[in-house]
C-alpha positions in Angstrom: -177.3 -53.9 5.9 -179.4 -57.0 5.6 -179.1 -60.4 7.5 -177.1 -62.1 4.6 -174.6 -59.3 4.7 -174.3 -59.5 8.4 -173.7 -63.2 8.3 -171.1 -62.9 5.5 -169.1 -60.3 7.5 -169.3 -62.5 10.6 -168.1 -65.5 8.8 -165.3 -63.4 7.2 -164.2 -62.1 10.6 -164.1 -65.7 12.2 -162.6 -67.6 9.3 -161.0 -65.5 6.5 -157.4 -64.4 7.0 -156.9 -60.9 5.4 -153.5 -59.6 4.5 -151.2 -58.2 7.2 -153.8 -58.7 9.9 -154.6 -60.8 13.0 -157.1 -63.6 13.2 -157.6 -63.2 17.0 -158.0 -59.4 16.7 -159.0 -58.8 13.1 -159.3 -55.3 11.7 -162.8 -54.5 10.4 -163.5 -55.4 6.8 -166.0 -53.6 4.6 -168.3 -55.7 2.3 -168.2 -54.6 -1.3 -171.3 -54.8 -3.5 -170.0 -53.4 -6.7 -167.4 -51.1 -8.2 -167.5 -48.7 -11.2 -165.0 -46.2 -12.4 -163.2 -44.8 -9.3 -166.1 -45.7 -6.9 -166.4 -48.8 -4.7 -170.0 -49.4 -3.4 -170.3 -51.0 0.0 -173.1 -53.2 1.3 -173.9 -50.7 3.9 -174.9 -48.1 1.3 -171.7 -46.0 1.2 -169.9 -45.2 -2.0 -166.3 -44.4 -1.6 -163.7 -42.9 -4.0 -160.9 -45.4 -4.3 -157.6 -43.6 -3.5 -155.6 -46.8 -3.6 -156.2 -48.2 -7.0 -156.7 -51.5 -5.0 -153.1 -51.6 -3.9 -151.8 -49.7 -7.0 -153.2 -52.0 -9.6 -156.5 -50.5 -11.0 -155.1 -48.1 -13.6 -158.2 -47.4 -15.7 -161.0 -47.7 -13.1 -163.3 -50.5 -12.2 -165.7 -52.3 -14.6 -164.0 -50.8 -17.7 -165.8 -51.9 -20.9 -162.7 -52.7 -22.9 -161.2 -54.8 -20.2 -164.5 -56.6 -19.5 -164.9 -57.3 -23.3 -161.4 -58.7 -23.4 -162.2 -61.1 -20.7 -165.5 -62.3 -22.1 -164.0 -62.7 -25.5 -161.2 -64.8 -24.4 -163.3 -66.9 -22.0 -165.5 -68.0 -24.9 -162.4 -69.6 -26.5 -160.6 -71.0 -23.5 -159.7 -69.7 -20.1 -156.6 -71.7 -19.4 -154.2 -74.2 -20.8 -150.9 -75.3 -19.4 -147.9 -73.2 -20.8 -145.7 -76.2 -21.0 -145.5 -77.4 -24.5 -148.5 -75.1 -25.6 -148.7 -71.4 -26.4 -151.4 -69.1 -27.4 -152.0 -65.7 -29.1 -152.7 -63.7 -25.9 -149.3 -64.6 -24.3 -147.4 -63.9 -27.6 -149.1 -60.7 -28.1 -148.4 -59.6 -24.5 -144.6 -60.5 -24.9 -144.6 -58.3 -28.1 -146.2 -55.5 -26.2 -143.9 -55.7 -23.2 -140.8 -55.9 -25.3 -141.8 -52.8 -27.3 -142.9 -50.7 -24.2 -140.1 -51.6 -21.6 -136.6 -50.0 -21.6 -134.3 -51.2 -24.5 -132.6 -54.6 -24.5 -135.1 -56.6 -22.5 -136.1 -59.1 -25.2 -136.9 -62.3 -23.3 -140.2 -62.5 -21.3 -141.1 -64.9 -18.4 -144.6 -64.7 -17.3 -145.7 -65.6 -13.8 -148.8 -65.0 -11.5 -147.7 -62.3 -8.9 -145.2 -59.6 -8.3 -143.4 -61.4 -5.6 -143.0 -64.4 -7.9 -141.6 -62.1 -10.6 -139.0 -61.0 -8.1 -138.2 -64.7 -7.2 -137.8 -65.4 -10.9 -135.4 -62.4 -11.3 -133.3 -63.5 -8.5 -133.1 -67.1 -9.7 -132.2 -65.8 -13.2 -129.4 -63.7 -11.8 -127.9 -66.5 -9.8 -128.2 -69.1 -12.5 -126.7 -66.7 -14.9 -123.5 -66.5 -13.1 -123.5 -70.3 -12.3 -123.8 -70.9 -16.1 -120.7 -68.7 -16.5 -118.7 -70.7 -14.0 -118.9 -68.1 -11.4 -121.1 -69.8 -8.8 -119.4 -67.7 -6.0 -121.5 -64.8 -7.3 -124.7 -65.7 -5.6 -125.5 -62.9 -3.2 -127.8 -60.0 -3.9 -127.0 -56.4 -3.1 -129.8 -53.9 -2.4 -130.7 -50.8 -0.4 -132.4 -50.4 2.9 -136.1 -49.1 3.0 -136.9 -51.4 0.1 -139.8 -53.7 -0.3 -140.0 -56.5 -3.0 -142.6 -58.9 -1.8 -143.5 -61.5 0.8 -142.2 -64.8 -0.6 -138.9 -66.1 0.8 -136.3 -64.9 -1.8 -138.3 -61.6 -2.1 -138.3 -61.2 1.7 -134.5 -61.6 1.7 -134.1 -58.3 -0.1 -136.7 -56.3 1.8 -135.5 -53.9 4.5 -134.1 -56.2 7.2 -135.4 -54.0 10.1 -138.5 -52.3 8.8 -139.5 -54.7 6.0 -142.1 -56.6 8.1 -140.1 -59.8 7.9 -137.8 -59.7 10.9 -139.3 -62.9 12.3 -138.0 -64.8 9.3 -134.5 -63.2 9.3 -132.7 -66.4 10.7 -133.8 -68.5 7.9 -133.6 -66.0 5.0 -130.9 -66.0 2.4 -128.2 -63.6 3.7 -127.9 -60.6 1.4 -126.2 -57.2 1.4 -127.8 -54.0 2.3 -126.4 -50.5 1.5 -127.9 -47.3 3.0 -131.1 -46.1 1.4 -130.9 -43.2 -1.0 -130.8 -39.9 0.9 -131.2 -37.2 -1.7 -134.9 -36.7 -2.5 -136.3 -36.4 -6.0 -136.4 -32.6 -6.0 -133.3 -31.8 -4.0 -129.9 -30.7 -5.4 -127.9 -33.8 -6.3 -124.8 -34.6 -4.3 -122.6 -37.4 -5.7 -121.5 -38.5 -2.2 -125.0 -40.1 -1.7 -123.7 -43.1 -3.4 -120.4 -43.4 -1.6 -121.3 -46.1 0.7 -123.1 -48.0 -2.0 -120.0 -47.8 -4.2 -117.9 -49.0 -1.4 -120.0 -52.1 -1.0 -119.8 -52.8 -4.7 -116.0 -52.5 -4.4 -115.8 -54.9 -1.4 -118.3 -57.5 -2.4 -118.6 -57.5 -6.2 -116.8 -60.9 -6.5 -119.8 -62.5 -4.7 -122.7 -60.3 -5.9 -124.9 -61.7 -8.6 -127.3 -58.7 -8.9 -128.3 -55.4 -7.4 -132.0 -54.9 -7.0 -133.8 -51.7 -6.5 -137.2 -50.1 -6.9 -136.6 -47.3 -9.4 -137.2 -43.7 -8.0 -139.9 -44.6 -5.6 -139.4 -47.0 -2.6 -142.9 -48.2 -2.1 -144.1 -50.2 1.0 -140.8 -49.6 2.7 -141.6 -45.9 3.3 -143.0 -44.3 0.1 -139.6 -42.5 -0.3 -138.9 -40.7 -3.6 -135.2 -40.4 -4.4 -133.1 -38.5 -7.0 -132.8 -39.9 -10.5 -129.0 -39.5 -10.5 -128.9 -42.1 -7.7 -130.5 -44.7 -10.0 -128.1 -43.6 -12.9 -125.1 -44.2 -10.5 -126.5 -47.6 -9.6 -126.5 -48.5 -13.3 -122.9 -47.3 -13.7 -121.8 -49.3 -10.6 -123.3 -52.4 -11.9 -121.5 -51.9 -15.2 -118.2 -51.1 -13.5 -118.2 -54.2 -11.2 -120.0 -56.6 -13.5 -123.1 -57.0 -11.5 -126.6 -57.6 -13.0 -129.1 -54.8 -12.4 -132.7 -55.8 -11.5 -135.4 -53.0 -11.6 -138.5 -53.8 -9.5 -141.1 -51.8 -11.4 -144.0 -53.7 -9.9 -145.4 -50.5 -8.3 -143.8 -47.9 -10.4 -144.2 -49.3 -13.9 -146.8 -48.3 -16.5 -147.1 -44.6 -15.9 -147.5 -44.2 -12.1 -144.5 -41.9 -11.6 -145.1 -39.8 -14.7 -142.9 -41.8 -16.9 -144.0 -45.1 -18.6 -141.3 -46.8 -16.4 -139.5 -45.1 -13.6 -136.2 -46.1 -15.1 -136.8 -43.5 -17.7 -136.2 -40.7 -15.1 -132.6 -41.8 -15.0 -132.4 -42.8 -18.8 -131.2 -46.3 -17.9 -132.1 -49.8 -18.8 -131.7 -52.7 -16.3 -130.6 -56.2 -17.1 -133.8 -57.6 -15.6 -137.1 -55.9 -14.9 -140.0 -57.0 -12.7 -143.6 -56.1 -13.6 -146.9 -56.9 -11.9 -149.8 -55.1 -10.1 -150.9 -52.8 -12.9 -150.2 -55.2 -15.8 -153.9 -56.2 -16.2 -155.4 -52.9 -15.1 -156.2 -54.6 -11.7 -158.4 -57.3 -13.2 -156.4 -60.4 -12.6 -153.2 -61.5 -11.1 -150.3 -61.6 -13.6 -146.6 -60.7 -13.5 -143.7 -60.6 -15.9 -139.9 -60.8 -15.6 -138.0 -59.5 -18.7 -134.3 -60.0 -19.2 -131.6 -59.4 -21.9 -130.7 -62.0 -24.6 -127.4 -62.5 -22.9 -128.9 -63.6 -19.6 -131.4 -65.9 -21.3 -128.9 -67.4 -23.6 -126.3 -68.1 -20.9 -128.9 -69.7 -18.6 -130.1 -71.9 -21.5 -126.6 -72.9 -22.5 -125.5 -73.6 -18.9 -125.3 -76.8 -16.9 -129.1 -77.1 -16.3 -129.9 -76.4 -20.0 -133.1 -74.6 -19.0 -134.6 -72.2 -16.5 -136.2 -74.3 -13.7 -139.4 -72.4 -12.9 -142.9 -73.0 -14.1 -146.0 -71.7 -12.4 -149.2 -73.7 -13.0 -151.1 -70.6 -14.2 -148.1 -69.2 -16.2 -149.2 -67.3 -19.2 -153.0 -67.6 -18.2 -154.9 -66.6 -21.4 -157.6 -64.7 -19.6 -154.9 -62.6 -17.7 -152.8 -62.1 -20.9 -156.0 -61.0 -22.9 -157.0 -58.4 -20.4 -153.3 -57.3 -19.9 -153.2 -56.7 -23.7 -156.4 -54.6 -23.6 -155.0 -52.5 -20.6 -151.7 -51.9 -22.4 -153.7 -50.9 -25.4 -155.5 -48.2 -23.4 -152.0 -47.0 -22.2 -150.7 -46.9 -25.8 -153.3 -44.2 -26.6 -151.2 -42.0 -24.3 -154.1 -40.5 -22.5 -152.4 -41.6 -19.3 -149.7 -38.8 -19.7 -152.3 -36.0 -19.4 -154.2 -37.9 -16.7 -151.1 -38.4 -14.5 -150.0 -34.8 -15.1 -153.5 -33.6 -14.0 -153.4 -35.8 -10.8 -149.9 -34.6 -10.0 -150.8 -30.9 -10.4 -153.9 -31.4 -8.1 -151.8 -33.2 -5.5 -149.2 -30.5 -5.5 -151.8 -27.8 -5.2 -153.9 -29.4 -2.5 -151.6 -31.9 -0.6 -148.5 -29.8 -0.3 -150.2 -27.1 1.9 -150.7 -29.9 4.5 -146.9 -29.6 5.1 -147.6 -27.0 7.7 -150.0 -29.1 9.8 -148.7 -29.9 13.3 -149.2 -33.6 12.8 -147.4 -33.7 9.4 -143.7 -34.6 9.1 -143.5 -34.4 5.3 -145.6 -34.3 2.1 -144.3 -35.9 -1.2 -145.7 -35.9 -4.6 -144.5 -37.6 -7.8 -146.7 -38.4 -10.7 -150.0 -40.0 -9.6 -148.5 -40.6 -6.1 -149.3 -38.4 -3.1 -147.9 -39.1 0.3 -148.5 -37.5 3.7 -146.1 -38.7 6.3 -147.5 -38.0 9.8 -145.6 -37.6 13.0 -147.6 -40.4 14.7 -148.7 -43.9 13.5 -152.2 -44.2 12.5 -155.0 -46.0 14.5 -155.9 -48.2 11.6 -159.4 -49.2 12.7 -160.4 -45.7 13.5 -158.8 -44.0 10.5 -160.3 -46.5 8.0 -163.7 -45.9 9.6 -163.4 -42.2 9.3 -162.3 -42.4 5.7 -165.3 -44.5 4.8 -167.6 -42.0 6.6 -166.0 -39.2 4.5 -166.5 -41.1 1.2 -162.9 -42.1 0.6 -161.1 -45.4 0.5 -157.5 -44.8 1.7 -155.5 -47.4 3.5 -152.6 -46.0 5.3 -149.8 -47.9 7.0 -147.5 -46.9 9.9 -147.2 -43.0 9.6 -147.9 -42.9 6.0 -151.3 -41.7 4.5 -150.8 -42.0 0.8 -153.0 -42.0 -2.4 -152.4 -43.6 -5.7 -155.8 -43.3 -7.5 -156.9 -44.7 -10.8 -155.8 -42.6 -13.7 -159.5 -41.8 -14.6 -160.1 -39.9 -11.4 -161.7 -36.4 -11.7 -160.5 -33.2 -10.1 -163.6 -33.2 -7.8 -162.8 -36.8 -6.7 -159.2 -35.8 -5.9 -160.4 -32.9 -3.8 -162.7 -35.3 -1.8 -159.6 -37.5 -1.1 -157.5 -34.6 0.0 -160.2 -33.2 2.2 -160.7 -36.5 3.9 -156.9 -36.6 4.7 -157.0 -33.1 6.0 -160.0 -33.9 8.1 -158.5 -37.0 9.8 -155.3 -35.2 10.6 -157.3 -33.1 13.0 -158.8 -36.1 14.8 -156.7 -37.5 17.7 -158.6 -40.8 17.6 -157.3 -41.6 14.2 -153.7 -41.8 15.5 -151.8 -43.9 18.1 -150.0 -41.9 20.8 -147.5 -44.8 21.7 -146.0 -45.2 18.2 -147.2 -48.8 18.0 -146.8 -50.5 14.6 -150.1 -50.6 12.6 -151.0 -53.1 9.9 -150.5 -52.4 6.2 
C-alpha cells in the first residue's frame, strides 16, 4: 500500500465516523480501489467476494453496464430538481413500476431518500390517517420483538426495546407496544397458538393502535430470524379484525431476496403501507419509497391538515429514480428467480452441514439469505481480518455470521464464502469468550 493510501486510512481512522463503531477505539476499515461484479478490490491488493451486497443493496453486482448507462444518460439532462411543484419522467416511471410490482392495492407512492425515512413516513401516514378520521386516540404503533426498522427516532421506537441497539434513547422515544416475536420458524409445522399473545394485545389495545409494523418473513438486523408465513397471514387478519393499518417493512426483504419478489407473497397478503429501500437502485444510490392505499392517501389529503407534511430535499432525485428504473427493468426479466434458486440450493447444500459444528447454534437459509448463528459473539476486528485474508467480504454482528450476496454470484464464489465461514469457525481468536456485544 502506497503512502497516499496509508495517509488516507490514517485520516479516516482519526476523523471519519463509521457506522456502529467508536471514534476512540475504531474498528479497522479497508480502503476500496474499485468493484466489479461480486468483487471488491482493496488498495492493499486483495480482491474479496462480496457476501453482503453492501448491506443487502447491490442486487446485480458492482459496475453494472445498464445501471451505469442509466446514471450517465440522466446526468446529461439534469441530476436534480426540487420535487415541490416540479416532476419528471424518471420519478413518474418509477411510481408506475412500483405500483405494478408491489402487492395489490398500493397505488400511492411517496419517495424519500433512505429506508429509515420510509419507515418514518409510514408511521406518520398511519397516525395522520386516523387523525383525519377523528380518531386521534389511535396513535400508538404495535410491533413484535426482535424487529429492526432503522436508526431515526420514530423508526427506533419500533425496534426491539432490549436488543435493538437503541436502549440509550428509550426514555425519549415514543412509547409503543411490543408483542412476543414469532416463534415458529419458516420450515416448522405451524401452530396457531403462536399468535395468541399478539391477538391478546390487539384485543386490549386496538382502540389506541394506529398501525402494526413488521418485517415480513425475515427479521433482519434484529437477529436474522425467519418465521412461518402463517404468522404473517394471521397478522393481516388481526389488523382487519381490529381496524388497524398494517405496515410491511420490506426494505431488506423486497425485490427478490427471500425467493419471492416481495416477502408478503409467502403469506399471500397485501399490507396497507409498504416500505422499500436498500435494493431499490441496485445499490447505486440512496433511495426509498413508501406506498399506501388510495383510502389512506385520500383520508390524509381530505383531513384537517389538507396535505401530508413531509418533503425531503432530495425527494424523487432524478438520478436515483433513473437507476432504480434500470434496476427494476433487470428484475422484470425474471432472471432473479433462477439466480435466487441457485443461491438457495448452494446454501442449503454447503451451509446446512455446519449445523453440527461445536461452535454453531443454528443454520438458516431462505432464498438468497444464509445465516450461521454461532454460540459465541464474534471478535469483529479479528474475524473481519480473517475473512479478507480468505478472499471474502462478510460482516457479522453479535453471534450472527450471515451472507446475502449479489444475485449474480457464481457457484464457485458461493463456495469461497462458505469455506471462509467454515474456516473462521475453527479459529478461537475470531470469537469473544466473554459474550461481549460486538459492532454491526
